N, C-alpha and C positions, 0 to 999 in steps of 0.2 A: 504494500500500500504506500503511495507517495506521501512524503512528508508535507504537512500543511505549511504554507508560507503566509505570513502576515505582512502586508505592506502598510507602512505608516509614512506620514509626512510631518512636517514641523507643526507643532501645536500653535494655536493662536497666541499672539503676544500683543497686548494692547498698546505697546510702544510703537508698533508698526501696523496701524489699522488699514492701510491702503492695499490695493491689489499688487502694486509694484513692491516686490520683496527684496530689492537690491540692497537697501540699507540693513534690513534684517539679516541678510546673508553676511554682509561685511562685519556687522557687530557680533554676530554669533561666531564667526571665524576668530576675530580678535579676542572675544571673551573666552573661547575655548583655550587658546594659548596662554592667556593671562591666568586662567584657572589652573592649568596643569603646571605652569611655571611656579605658581604659589603653593599648590596642594599636591602635585604629583599626578602622574597619568592614571593611577589606580583610584583616584577620588571619584566616586560614582556620580555626583552632581555635574562634573565636567562633561560627562558623556551626553547630557542633554544638548549642550552647545555643539558638540561634535555631530550628533545626529541631525541637528537643525541645519548647520551649514552644509552638510553633505546632502541634505534633502533640497535645499534652496539654491545653492551656488553651482554654476556650471563648472565642470571639472577643469576647464582651461583656466578659470580664475583661480581655483585652488592651487593648481600647479604653478601659476605665476606668483602667487603669494608665498607658496612654500619656497620657491627660488629666492624671492626677495628676503625672506627670513634667513635663509642660509647665507646669503650675501651680506646681510646686515643693512639692507636698504628698505626694509619694510616700513611704510610710512605711519606706523603707530607704535606706541610704547607697549610692549607685551610683558613687562616685568611683574605685573600683578600689583 
């Protein structure tokens, strides 16, 4: 019997009420890295941000931002 798969998208966030979710994507990406930099990758609440930005952000954007973080050119402070 095939395993049942549950698909989920980002939950509603009242800070981002409009249909355009670009800012929600950006803030969730930055919040995730701030969270893990402060609390560690195993901190469960950080995973909400991870799931949100992976649900909302195009993979190309994530790749670009990952590159910028690695190069030290990411345009936000992620120190937490």
